[in-house]
N, C-alpha and C positions, 0 to 999 in steps of 0.2 A: 406763285410766279405770275408776274403781270405780263400782258401781251406786248411784245416789242419785236419788230423785224428789222435788224440792221441790214442795210444795203451797203456792201463793201465793194468799192471800185479799185480796180488796179492802177488807175491814174485819173488825173483831173479831166483828161480828154473824154472819159466815160460819163461825165456829169450829165450832159443833155439826155443821154439814154436812160440813166438812173433816175433822173427826174421824172420821166414818164412812169417808171414803176412807182416812185413815191406818190405821184398824183393819184394813181389808181389805188394804192394802199389807202390814201386819205379818203377817197370816195367809198371804200369798204369800211371805213372807221378803224383802220388798223395803224397804230403808231409805228413810226419808223425812224431811223436815223441814217444819214448819209455819211460815209466815211471813206477815205482813201488810204490804201495800204497795199503796196505792191508785193506780191510773193516773190518777185525777182529782185527788187531794189531795196525793199525795207522790211525784210523778214522779221527782225526783232520787234519792230513797231507793231507789225501784224500779229505776232504771237502775244504780245502784251495786251493788244486790243481784244483778241479772242479770249484771253484769260479773264479780262474784266467782264466781258459779256457772259461767259460761262458762270462766273461768280454771281451775276445778277439773275441769271436764268432766262434766257430769251426763247421766243417761240419758234422762230426759224431764221435762217440767214438766206439773203439773196446776194449772190456775187456777180459782178459785172466786169468782165475783162475781155478786151479784144486781143487779137493776135494769139500768142501762145498763152493759153488759159491755165497756168499753174495755180492760180488763185483758188479756184473752185475745189480742186483736189486737196490742197493744203488746208483749206478751211475745213472741209469735211473730215479730214483725218484728225483734226484737233478738237472738234466740238461734238456734243451729244445731240443737239437739235438738228432737224433736217436742213440740208443746204440745197438751195435752188440756184443753179447755174443759169444765167441769162446773158449769154455773150452777144454783143452787138454784131449783127451780120455785116460782113464786108465782101464785096464781089472780087476784091483782090485775091489773086491766086485761086480763082474759081471757088471761093468759099472754103478753101482747105482748112482755114483756121478753126472751123467748127470741130474738126476731128480731135483737137486738143481738149475739147470739153467732153468727148464721148468715150475715149479710152482712158481707163483709170486703173491703178493697181488694185489687186485683190483687197477687199476690206474698205475700199474707198468708193463711195457711191452717191455722189451728188446727183440729184435729178436735173435734167436739162430741159428748160422751157424757153423757147426762142422768142416768143412775143412778150414784150414788157408787161402788157396788161394782163396776159395769161399768167405770167410769173407772179404778179400781185394777187390774182385770184387764187392761185395754188397756196400762197401763203396765208390768205384770208381763210381758206378752207381748213388749213392746218391749225390756225388759231381758234377755229370753232369747235375743234375736237375736245 
C-alpha cells in the first residue's frame, strides 16, 4: 500500500480550507488528492469514489464539510482506514455545526481535529506507522 491521503470536501466552498490541509500535508511529504463529494447531494458519486480508494488502499482520509457534517460519518462507515474530520469552523449559530461532527452512531468513529494543520499532522503520523 502506498501512502495517500484523500481530502474529501462536501462542496467546492470548502476548497480554501482544504487547501490549507493539502499544503501542510505537502510540507510533511504526504501525497494527497482533493475531491468534492457531498454526502447529501451526490451519495452515489461518493460511494464510487470511496470504493476506488479502498481498492487502491489509502493511508487515511480527511473530510472537510461545513454545516451538517454527514460526510465524515458516511465515509467512516464505508472505509477501513482512519477518517479525520476537519470541519471548517463557523460562528453562525454559535458554532453549533460542530456537534454534527461529534455525535456519531455506534460503530462509526471519525476523529475530529479542528485545525487544518493539525489534521495534516495527524494524517502524517498515521502514515508513519
